[in-house]
N, C-alpha and C positions, 0 to 999 in steps of 0.2 A: 073612759078607759085610757086613751092616749093623752097625756097631760101636756106634752110639748106644744109650743105655740106655733101656728102657721106663719109663714113669711116668704121672703123672696127666694129662700133656698129651694123652693119647689117649682121653680120656673122651667124645670126640665122634664116634666112628666109627659109632655106630648112629643118627645123627640125621637120616637122609635122609628119613624119613617126614614130619616137620614141614615140611621144605623143599618137598615136593610140595604140601602145603596152601597154603603161601605162594605158590608159583608159580601155582597155580590161582586164588588170590584176585587176583593181579595181572592175569591174563588176563580175569577177570570185570570188574575195574575198567576195564581198557583197552577191552573191548567195550562197556561202558556209556558211557564218555566219547566213544567214536567216533560215538555217535548224537546228540550235542549239536550244535546249529547252530554253524557256524563264523562268527567275526567276518569282516567283509568284507576286512580287511587280511591275513588268513591266506592263505598260498599252499600249495595242496595239493602234497605231495611224494610220492615213491615209497615203497618199503618201508623197513623199519627201518634198513637199512644196517649195515655193519660187524658182526662177531661171528657172522654166519652163522645161518640158520634163524630169523630174527626174523619176528614177525607184522607186519602192516602197521601203521605208526605213525600215531596220530591227532594227532600233535603239529603245531604250526605250524612251518614251516621258513622262517626269515627270509632276507632278502637281505643285502647287504653291511652292515657295522656302521654305525650312525649314520643310516640312512635313515628308520627309524621308520615311522609311518603315512603314507599317501599323500595324505590330505586331512584337513581339520579335523574331519569327522564321524567319522573312524575313529580318532582319536588317543586317545580316552578308553578306559581299561581298567577296565571295571566287572565286579565279581564279587560273588557272595553270600558272606557270612561263614560259611555252612555250607550243605550241600546241601539242607537243608529250610527255609532262611531265607525270610522274606517281604521285600517291598519296604521295609518299615519299618526293617529292620536290615541292608540291603545297604550295602556300602561301595564307593565308586568312587574311582579315582585318575586324575586328568586330567593328562597329561604335556604339555599345551599351555597350561596356565594359568600364564602367566609371572609374575604378581604373587606367587603362592604359591611358585613354583620359585625365585625370586630375591630373596625378601624378606630373606634373611640377608646380602645383598650391597648395598654402597653403589654409586652410579653409576660411580665411578672403577674399582671392581673389575670391573664389567660391561664397561666400556670397555677395561680391560686384557685381559680374556678375548678380546674381539673382535680386538684388535691381535695378541696372541700366536697365536691360532688362525690368523689370516690369514698371519702370517709363517711358521708351520709348514707352510703349503700351498705355499710356494715352494721348488722343488727346489734351486735354486742356494744359497739361504741354509742349507738343511738339510745339503746335501752338504759345504759349506764352513764349518759352524758352529764347528768347533774352531779353524780358522785365523782366523775372524772374531773369536772370543772372545779368542784370544791377542793379536790386533792391538789389540782394545779395551783390554786390560790395559796394553799398552805406551803407548797414546795417553793414556788416562785416569788411569792409575795404579791400584793395587790397591783403594784405598778407594773412589774414584769408580766404578770398575767394579763393585765389590760392591753399591754403592747402586743402580746402573743395573739390575743383575740382580734385586735385591729389588723393583724397580718393575715388572719385566717377567717373564721366564721363571721365575726363582727364586721370586718372589712368587706366581706362578700355580700352580706344581706342588710347592713345598716349603713346609713349615709354619714352619720357623725353624731356628736354628742349634743349639739344645740343648733339653733337656727343660723348661727354664724358659721359653724364648722361644716354644715351641709351645703352651703351656698356654692362652693366650687364644683361639687359633683352635679348639682342641679343645673348649673349654668353649662357645664360640659355636655351633659345629656341633651340639654335644649339645643346646643349648637349642632348636635347630630340628629335633630328632629324628634327628640323624645321629651315630653313634658313630665310633670310630677304630680302625684297625689300624696300630699304630706300626711304622715301618721305618727304622732308622738307615741311611741310604743312602750313607754315606761309602765310597768305593771307592779302592783304591790306584791311583795314576796311574803306571803303569810302561810301559816300551816293549814293543813286540811281541816283540823278542828276549829281553828279560828274562822276559816271561810264558811264552814257549815253553820257556825253560831251566828255570824253576821247575816247570812242568807235567811235563816229561819226567823231571826228577829225582824228583818226588814220586809218579809213577804207575808206576814200574818198580821192582820189588823187587830186593834184593841177589841172590837166587837167579836171577832172570831175567838180570841183568847178567852173571853168571858162566856162563850156559848159553845163549848166543845161538844161536837156530835150533833148539834142542832141545825147546822146550815145545810143548804142544798147545792153546794158548789160541786162542780165537776172535778174529778181526780186530776185531770191533765193540768188544770189551772190553779192547783194548790201546791204549796211548797212541800217537798218530801225530803226528809233528812238525808236519805241515802244518795240523793242526787243534788244536794244543796251546794256542793263544791262544783260549780259549773265549769271548772277548768278541765275536768276529767273527760277524756275522749274527744278533745277539741284540738284541731291543728290550725296554726296560723291565725288565730284570732285572740285579741286581748279580752280579758275578763275583768269587770269591775264589780266590787262588792260594796254595798251601801254601808256607810258608817254613821254619817249624820249630814245635815244640810250644809254645814261649813265645808265638808269634804266635797260635796257636789259643786259648791261654788269654786273650790280649787280646781276641780276638773274643768269647769267652764272657763276659768282663766287660762288654763293650759291650752284648751282648744282655741281660745282667742289668740294666744301667742302663735299657735300653729297656723291659724288663718293669716295673721300678719306676716309670718315667715313665708308662707306660700305666695302672698301678694308681693312681697319684696324680693323674692328670689326668681320668680318665673312669670311668664305671661300666660293668662288663661289657665291658671293652675286649679287644683282641687285640694280640699282639706277633708279628711275623714273624721267622723264623730260616731260615738255610740250612745244610744239613748239611755242605757242602764247606768251611764256615768253621771247623768244629769238629775237623778231623783230616786226616790224610794221605789223599788221594783214592785211593791204591793199594788200600786195603781196600774202598772202595765199588765200584771196578771189578771186583775179584776176587769179592767176594760177589755182585755182580749177575750175573756169569757163572755162578756156582754155582747161584743161584736159577733162572736161565733154563734151564740144562741139566737141572736136576731136573724142571722143568715140561715140557721137551721129552721127557724120558725117560718121564714119565707119559703124555704124548700118544702116544708110540710104543707103549707097552704097551696103551693103550686101543684103538689101531688093530688090535693083535693079537687083541683080543676083539670087534672089530666095532663099536666105539664112536666111530669117527673123525668121524662126521657130527653127533654130539650137541654142544650147547654145553658150554663148559668145566665148568660146575657140574653138568651132568646126566650127565657121563661117569662110569661106575662100573666098577671092576675087580673081577671075581670073585677072591677071595683064593686059592682052591685052584688054579684054572688058572694064576694068576699065580705061585704058588709052584712049580708044575711047570715053567712056562716058564723061570723064572730058574734053577732047578736044572739044567735041560738046558744052560743057558749056562755052567754051572760055578759058579754062585753057592753060597755056603755060608751056613748060618744059617737060623733059623726065622722067616721073614717072617710067616707066618700067626699064629704065637704073639705076635709083636710087636703086631699089631693087635687080636687077640682078648683076650689077657691074661687077667685075672681077671673080665672083665665078665660079668654074668649073661646079658645078651642081646647077640647080635651077628648082623647081617644077612648076614655072609659076604661083604660087598662094602665097598669104600672109594671115596671120591672124592678130588679133587685136594687138598682141605683136609686130609684124613687123611694123604695122601701127603706133604704138606709137613711134617707133624710128624716125619718121619724125621730131619730135620736140627735139630730142637729138642733142648734139654737137653744140648748138648755142653759139656764143662767148659772146654776151651780154645778161644779164638776161632779159632785156626788150624785146629782140628778141623772147623770149619764149612766150610772151603774144600776140600771133597772133592766129586767129581762121579761119577755112575754111568757106567761103561763098558759099553755095550751088548754089545760083542763078548766081553768077559771076564766080564760078569755080576757085577762087583764094584765097590766104591768105590775111587777112587784120588785122591791129592792133586792139586789144581790145579797146585800148585808143589811142587818136590821138598823145599824146606826154608824155614823162616822163622827169621829172627834173633830173639833175645830182645827186641831193641829194637822190631822190627816188631810183635811180639806186644803189647808195652806200648803202642805207638801205637794199635793197634786198640782196646784196652781204654779208653784215655783218651778216644777219641771218644765211646764209649758213656757214660762217666762224665760228660763235659761235658753231654751231652744230658740225663742224669738230673738233674744239678744245675739246669739251666734249667727243667725241668718242676717241680721242687720250689719254685723261686722263683716260678714262675707261680701255683702253687696258693697260696702264702703271700700273694701280692699280689692274688688274685682276678682273675687275667688268664688268658685262653685263649691257647694257643700255636699259631701257624699255621706249619706246616713247608712251605716253598716247594718246588715241583717243580723239577727240574733236567734235565739231558740224559738221554736214554734209556739211555746206557751207565752212568750212575750211579743212575738212578731205581729199578730193582728193589730195590737195597740200601737206598736212602733210604726207600722205601715200607715195606719189611719192618721196618726199625728203628723207624720211626714207629708201625707197627702194634704192635710189641712194647711200646712205651710206652703206647699206647692200652689194651692189655690190662691193664697195671698200674694206670693212673691214670684211665681213663675209666669205672670201675666205677660210681661214684655219679652223675657228671655229665660232660658233654663238656668236657674240658680241652684235649686235643690234637686238632688238625684236620690231616688229611692233604690234599694237593692232587693232583687228577686232571686231567691235560691231555687234553682231549677231541679234539684233533686226532690223537691216537694211535689206530691201528687196534685196539689191545688195550684201550682205555679201558673199554669196557662189561664185558669179562671181569674186569678188575681191580676195578671198582666192585662187581659182583655177588658176587665171591668174598669181598671184605672185609666187605660187608654180611652175608653169610651166616655168616661166622666170628663176627662180633660178636653175631649172634642166637643162635648155638649156645652161646657162652661167656658171654653176658649182660652185655656192656659196651656203652657208647654209641658207635655209629658216628658219626663227625663228619668232614665233607668240605667242601673248597672246590672247586668245579667251575670250571675256566677253559678257554678254547680252546687256549692255549699260547703260549710265548714263543720257541721255538727252531726254528721250522719251517725257515727257510732254511738254517741251519747244519746241522740234522739231515739234510736232503735232500742237501745237497752232500757231506757226510761219507759217507753211505751210497753215493752214486753213485761217489765217487772211491776209496773203500777197497774197495768191492765186497761189500756185504751188502744185504739187503732193506730198502727204504725203510719206516720205521715210521709214516710220516705218512699220514693219509687223502688220497685223490687230489685233492680239491678242497674249496672252501669250503662248498659245499652239503652234502657228506657229513660234514664236521665239524659243521655245524649239526644234522644228523640225529643224529649220535653224542651231541652235547651234550644234546639234548632226550631222547634215549633213556636216557642215564645219569640225568638229572634226574628223569624220570618214575619210574624204578625206585626212586630214593631217596625221592621223595615218597610213593609207594605204601607203602614200608617205614615211613615216619613215620606214615602214616595207620593202618597195621595194628598197629604196636607202640608208637608214641610213644617209641621208643628210639633214634632216629637224628636227625641234624641236618645241614643243608646250607647252605652259603653259595653263592648264585648270583652269582658274580663275573663280571659281564658289562656291557658298555656297549651291548649290543644291545637296543633298546627292545622289539622283537618277542619276544625271549627273556624279558624281564621280564613282558610281557603274558601270554605262554604260562604262566609260572609262576603268576601270579595266577589264571588260568583253571583250571589244574590243581588248585591249592589249593582252589578253590571246589568242584570236582567231587568231590574226595576228603574234603571236610569239614575242612580245616585252617584254623585261625584265626590271624590275625596275632599276637594276644597270647600265643599258646602259645610263641613264641620258639624255634621249631624250624626255620624257614626264614628265612635272612638274605639280604640283598642287599649287593653290594659293588661300588664303583667307585673309580677313582683320584682323588685330590685334584686339583681344578682341571678335571675333566672330567665331563660329563654331570650337571651339577647339576639339570637339568630332570627327571632321573629320580630322583636320590638324595633330594632334599629333599621333593618331593611324597609319596614313599613314606614317609619318616620322619614327616612331619606327619600322614599317614593311619594311623599306628600300627604300621607294619612296622619290624622291626629292620634297619636299613640302616647300612652302614659305609663310610667313606672309607679307602682305603689311603694313609696319611699318611707320606711321606718327610720326614726332617729331617737336618740336619748343617750344618757350616760351608760358606759359599758356595763357596770355592775347592775344597773337598774333595768337593763334590757335583756339580761340573762334569761328570765322566764320566757320572753318572746323567742329568743334564739333556741332555747331548749325545745319548744314546740315546733319551730321551723325545722329543726333537725328531724323530728318525728315525721313531719310532713314530707320532707325531702327523701327520706328513706324509701318510701314507696315510689315516689316520683322518679328518683334517680336510678332505681333498679330498672325502670322502663325506659328512661330517657337516654338510651345509648346513643341516639343520634346526636344529641347536644355535645356529649363528650367526644364523639368521633369528629365533629366539626371543629371543636377546640384543638384537638390534636392535628387535624388537617391544616389549620391556620398556623399553628406553631411550626410545623414542618415546612410550610410554604415560606414563612419568614426566614427560617434557617437556610433554606435553599436559595432564596433570593437576596440574602444579605440584609434582611430587614428585621433581624431579631431585636435590634435596639430601637424599634419603632416607637415614636412618641406621638400621641394624638395632637394634631394641629387644629386649633379652633380659635 
C-alpha cells in the first residue's frame, strides 16, 4: 500500500512524552497569567475560540484596528523586563508621546501623512483612484505626475525606486531603532482577461486538459475562471501570474537583488518573497490538495479510534488497530513496521506529525502527489500522469527557493515567506517548513507566515512548533491577521466549499492572541522559537508586552519582533524601537509607474483603516501643534 521508503525521517515517533510536559507547562503559565490584574483598556472576551477544546483565554481581545487606548491614562504600555524585576529596571512604552514617536520626521512629512490619511478616508477617491491617477498622468505628463506621487502617496508608503534610492530612508529608520523588511513591490499591470488566461493555463495540467470530467479533484484546489484574477478583493499584497520559466527566473533574480539590498542597507534585515513568483502554481494547487487529503485521512482514522474530540496534536492512533483497520479495507504492506522500524523504543502510537512523514522521502516530486483512498485502502495518484516538463517545473520551483535561502545566508538576511490564498497555502507552508528544517538549525533564517483569520491557524502553528522542537531547529513565524478575507469568502460561497475564515473580527483577534501566546510560551520554555508580531493594532502590541513580562522575555533577547507597514503606525513602531525592542517596517520599493498597482490597493486598505484610526491623525495634529507652540516647526531629524 504505502510505497514510500522508510528512513531517518521517522526518528520522532516516540516523542509524545515531552510534548505532554510542554502542554502542561503552558497550562501552568496560562493559569498564572490569568490571575494578573488587567489594564483598564483590556476587554474581557469569551473562550479561546477556534481549534476546539480550548481553555479560557486570558488574553486581551481588542476592538477594531487603530482604536488604541480610550483615554490618555490608558495609553501607556508598561511592563517589567522580567517576572521578578523591580521598579528600578522596569521599562515602559508610551504610545501617546508624540515627540518621541515623530522625532524621525520633519514637519512636512507629518503634514503629508495627515493629507494622505485624510484622502484615504474618502470612498469616492479610493474607488476611483485608478481613473484619477490615469487622468493625472494625461494632464500633468509622466514626469510631473511622478513628482506629485513622490510628494504624496508614493512618498508616504514607498521607500524609493531602487536599492540605492531607498538606502537613506532605511538608514534613518535604523538610527531611530527601526529595521526593515524589504519588498520589491513592482507588479505586472495586466488586464483582467490576460490575468484570467494566464492563471487558467498555468493551473491546469496536461493530464487534466485531456481528461475533462474524469478526475477526482476537490473543487477548492482547482482553478475556476471567475476567480482566476487573484488580484480581486485583495489588499496590500502583490500578485504574480505565471508566464513561463524564464519569467520565474527573472522574479528570482529580483528577489536576489532585494536580498543583497537588504544586506547592504541594514543590519539583521529581512527580505520578503512570494512562492507563486517562483514557479508554476499548478504544483502548489495539487500538492496542497494532497496535504489536506492526508490530514483528512488521519482525522478519519482518529475518529475510528475515538479521538475525534481531541485537538490536532493530541490525537493519537494505536498502530496495531490501525494496521488491522487498513488491512480490512484491502490495504497491503506493513504500516506497523514503517513506524516502528529499528527503533529501540516505540510507544505503539503515532500522531499527525508522524503520519505526515509517510509522504516524506519520495524520490520523484510527482510521487508526492498521491492521496489515500479510504474505500480502497491504498494510495492513488491525484492525476493519472505527469509530463516530463511538468516534473521539471516542479523541481525548478524548489531549486529557486533553495538558491534564495543560500543568498540570504550569505548576505546575513532573514527570508520572510509571505502567506497566500488557502488553496496554495498548505503547499507553501510545507515547502517553507522543509527549508526551515534544513537551514534553521543554527539560527532562524526562514520565517513562515500564519494568517490568523483562518480557522485552522492555531492547529497549524502548534503542529509546526512541535515539529521544530522534536527535530531541534528554530521555529520562526510572522503572525498576521490576513490579506485575502473578502476573496476567500466569496470564492468558498460561489464554488461551494466550507468558508475557511473565522466568522468575525473578534474571533480573529482571539485566534491571533491564542497563536501568539502559544509561541511566546514556547520561546520562554526553550528559547528556540522566534515570532514577528505583524500588527497595527495597538492593543495587540500592548498584549504582547504584557505577556512578555509575564513569561520573563526580555526585549534584548531578539526573540520577539514587531512589524508595521512603512508610512503607517509610526506612533507604535518608533517608540518600540527607541525602547530597545526589535521592530521593523515592511518597506516596499520600485519605480513609481510600476508600483501604482500596489499603491492602488494600499489606498483600498487604508480607507477602512483610516476611518477607524482617528488616534493616529490626532497624534499627528498634536505633534504639529506642539512644534508650532515650541518653535520647532522647522525640526530636522538628527541622526
